[in-house]
N, C-alpha and C positions, 0 to 999 in steps of 0.2 A: 624716665624718672628723673634724669639728671638735672632737664630743665626747672623741673618743682623743687628739686634743691636749691640751685641756681638761687631762685627766688624766693625761698627762704634763708639763705642767704645773705639776697640782698635787701631785703625787710630787718632782719638781724642788724645788720651792720646801721640801717636806718637808726632803727633804734637806739644804736650805741650801743648794743651787749657784746656781751663776749660770749664765744660756746658754751660756757661755762654757766651762763647766766641762762642761757637761753633751756640748756639739760639742768638745771636747778628744778627749773619752770617747769616741768614736762618730768621731773623724778625720772631720768635717765641720767644714765654717763658721759659724760662727754664724748669718746668715744661713741659711743654707740649713735648722739646727737652728729657729730663729723659725719657718720657714715650714712646720716639720711642727708647733711648737705652735697657728700659725695654724690645721691644715687646708689651708694652698695646698697641698703636698704630702703626694701619697696617700703611702702606706708599704709598703716591698715586705716578704717574709717575712725575709730576712734583714734588715734595720735594726729590725723587730720583735723578733728573736731576743738583737740586740745593744740594745737600751733596754727588754728584761726581765732582760736577764744585768746593766745598770749598776744597774736601782733593785732586782736580787733580787729579785724575784717573778717570775708564771707568766706565761704567755701568755693564761690564763685570765682573771687576777686584773686584767690591764691593760685586756682587753675587754669587762670585765663591770662592772657598778657596782658588786655587789657585794663584800665582802669575805671570804675563806674562812670568817670564822664563819657568816656568815649565808648561805651557799650549804650550813652541816652543818645551819643550824637551819632550812633551808626543807626540807630532804632529812628530818629529821626529823616535819617538819608535814608532808609528803606519804606519808608512811611510815605515820604515827596517822592521818589520812586514807585511809589503803588498808584502813587495818583497821578502821574504821567502816564502809564502804561494806561491807569482806567480812564483819561481820559481820551488819549488816543484808541483804545478800543470803541468808546463812543461816536469818536470821530469815523474810523473804519466801518461801520455800523449803517453810518449815514451816508457816507459815500457809494455802501454796496449797495443800500436803498432808492437813492438815486442812480445808479447803475442800473439797477432793473426796472425803474420808472421810464429811466428812457429808452432800455430795451422795447417795453411791453410799448411805448408810444410808437417806437421804429415800426417795429411789425403791428401796427395799427395800423401804421401811415401807410405801410406795401402792401397792405392786404386793399386798400383801396385803392 
């Protein structure tokens, strides 16, 4: 929970808001908000929804350490890696078929 609190604090600071500003938007006391930032208080789903709404971000953005752009870049990397794996699998299949053909040819030549 402390990492989440740190992220909330970072977002608050990026917006130039005080703890009081955010606490007022959440309709809670400053000490209660401070406990969220320090990880003392666990955040329930409704509070999480309020927080993401205030900062105009998604729950995923709040709960992950990566930005949406980084997530998209990672998806592209994974797609490229998957494509390479598929290419290698096709090459392996071709090589297996060639080995089988050569083995059958060798057996045929040996029997002659």
